[in-house]
Structures are given as C-alpha cells and as structure tokens.
N, C-alpha and C positions, 0 to 999 in steps of 0.2 A: 400278053394278058395280065401277067403279074405286075408289070409296071403300071398298067391302067388302073388296077385295083389300088396300088399304092398312091397314085395321084388322086383318086376319088377319096381315099381315106384322109389324105392331107387336106383336101378341100373341105371335107366335113369338119375336120379339126379347126379350120380357120373360120368357117361359117357359124359353127355352134356358138362361140362366145359372142358373135355379133347379134345373135337372136336373144341372148340372155339380157334381162333387164336389171339395172341396178336400182334398188329401192333405198331411199334415205328417209329415216324416221327422225324428225326433229320434234322432240317433246320434252316434257318435264319428268318429275318423279314417277308419274303414272306409267311412263314408258321406260324409265330407267331402273325399274325393279327395286324401288326404294324399300329398304327393310327386309329384303329377301335376297337369296343368292341370284346373281344376274342370269344364270342358266335356267332359272325358274320363271323369269319374266315373260310376258306375252310376246315380246319382240323376238326373243330367243326361240320360243315355241313356234313362232312363225317360220323361222329359219328351218327348224326341224320338219315342220309340215311341208315346206317346199321341197326339202330333200327327199322326203318319203314319196312325194308325188313325182319326183325326178324332174322338177321344173328348175331349169338352170338360171335361177335368179340370185343376185348378190344383195344381201341386206346389210346396210350400214346404220347402226343405231347411234345417232348423235344426240341422244336425250341426256339431260343433266337435271338432277334433283334441284328444285328451287328455280328452274329456268322460267323466265317471263317472255312475253312477246317481244319486248325490247332487246333482251339478251339474245333471243333467237335471231332477230333481225341483224344484230351485229355479227353473229357467227355465220349466217347463211352464205354470204358471198364466197368466203373461203371454202366452205363445204361444197358448194356447187363447183368451184374451180378444181378442188382436189378429187372429187368423186364423179363428177359429171353424171348425176343420176338421171334415170329415165322417168322416175316417179318420186315425188316428195310427199310424204305424209306429215301433215302439220297437226301436232297435238299440243297446243299451247293455249294459254289463257287462264288456266285455273289459278295460278299464283297472282296474276293481275287482279283477278276478282277478289281473292283473299286479302290482298293488300289495298283494296279500294281504289285501284288505278282508274282514272277517268276513262269511261267507256269509249269516248272519242279517240283517245290515245291507243287503246287496245285495238279498236277497229282499224285504225290507220296502219298500225304495225302489221296486223294480219293481212290487210290488203297489200301492203308492200311485200310481205313474204310470198303471197300468191303470185304477184306480178314478177318479182325477181326469179322465182322458180320457173315460171312460164317463159320468161325472156331467155332463160338458159336452155330452153327446149324440153323441159320436164313437164309431165302431167302432175296434177296436184289433187290430193284428197284431204279433206278437212275432217278432223275428229273433234266433235263437240263435247262440251262438258257443262255440267250444272254446278252451281255453288250453293252452299247453305244460305238461308234467307237472312243472314246477319245484317245486311244493308237495306232490308226492306224489299217488298215485292217489286217495286218499280225498277230498282237496280238489277235484281236477279233476273227478272223477265227480259229486260233489255239486253243484259249480258248474254243470255242464251240466244236471243234473236239475232245477234251479230253473226253467229255461225250459219244460221239458216238463210239470212239475207245475203251473205257473201257467197254461199253455195249456189243460191238462185241467180245472183248477178253474174257470176263467172261460170255457171253451169258446171259445178264441181260435184263429184260424189261426196257424200257426207255421211259419216257415222253420227247419228243424232246425239247419242250420249254414251260415252265409253263405259261408264259404270252402271248403266241402266239395270243390269240384271244382278248387281251385287251391292249397290250402295246402301240399301236399306236392310241388308241381311248381315247381322253382327258376325255370323260364322265366316263371312268372307271378307271382313274388314279388320285391319289392324287396330290396336288399342286407341290410336289417335282418331279413329273414325273417318279418316280421310284417304288412307292408302289401302288398297286391296292386299289380301294375303296371297301366299303361294297357291293355295287352293282355288283362289279366284282367277288366276291367270289364264287357265284354259278357257274360262267363260269369257274373259275379255277378248281372247283370240276368236272365239265363236261369234262375238259381237262385231268384230272388225271384218272377219273373213268374207262374208257375203258381199261387202262393198269393195273389198280389196282384190279378191280373186279374179274378177273379170278384167282387171287392169294388168294382172301378171300372167294370166293363163297363156301358155304358148299357142301360137297360131298353128292350125293344122296345115301340114304340108300337102 
C-alpha cells in the first residue's frame, strides 16, 4: 500500500508541470516597468496573482524599454526556442507610432509575430495601445485599428487599450505623460486580467 502511494505521488509530481502553462510577455516599456522598480510592474504583479491563486504558470517577461515591433520580431524566434511558451502576449507598437513608423510596416511585423508564435504551438493575445494625436487623426485611428483588425482576422483575444483606465489621470502617469506610475500597475493588471485569465486558468480535473 505504501509503495502504491509513493507511485501515485511521483506521478502527480510528473503530471503537474505538464499542466502548467508558460506565458511569454513580449512588450516595451509599458510592460518592462519603466521608471519604477521591476517588482512593482504589472507583469510581476501578474506572477504574484497566479501564485496566490496557486495556478502553476510560469511567466517570462521579455519586455524591453524602447522596443519596437521590428525589434520584437528579431528577438521572438530565439525566445520561442528558449522558453517554448504556451501563450505569447504581444504588447508592442507604441514606439512604432511615436516614431512615425509606416503603419504598413508595423502591421506586417505584428502579423509575423502572431504567425511565428502560432507556428510554434503557442496561443496569442494582443494588447492594444493608443498614441497621442501628434500625427493627425487619420494616422492615430488607423494605428489603433491594426490591433482590432488583426484580432478579428486571427480570432485572438484582445486587450483594447492597456492604459485605458489611467492614461488621462495625471496621478497615475509619470512626468513624461507616457508611462504609468507604480500606483497604476495594479490597474493595468486589472485591465489585462479578464482577457488573460481564461487562457491560464487550470482545467478542472
């Protein structure tokens, strides 16, 4: 009887990691906790949330401040090879917009990011962003529609606008007006969580 219990325990130890999902966040400064300690950023808070719920998911934050869709595309193949994620969260494009990158280039990069992730066997979630109207309403509207169009085309879960609940509130934005403060990070997680949780929630046995 004791040996049977030992075997069952070992089986549980082997099966459990197989059920855990690896999440790769590929983003820019908004996910890299720019200007604040990394442990206060929304991605780290996500890790803490998962631990509190006892969801056995691994979170890899591959976000870099200043990252563009082109930079993310260059890095993604190695990241997919190294971590073999089950889910890729794509939070890129803000720096493309701020630099006035042709929208056709940004769209093609995001499309390739989605397709590469899917080809590796990973699910994909898009995180949308809006940019200031510096380049006129036509550019800014088309910029935002790239996210909704790709989400519809590939049937992807979409966070419509990461900064939706903080962008116009000075108390939640740093002095540059572009990056959220530490106080805003739990709100960012609350914005992402309803779209992300169904993709990570463990299946009932």
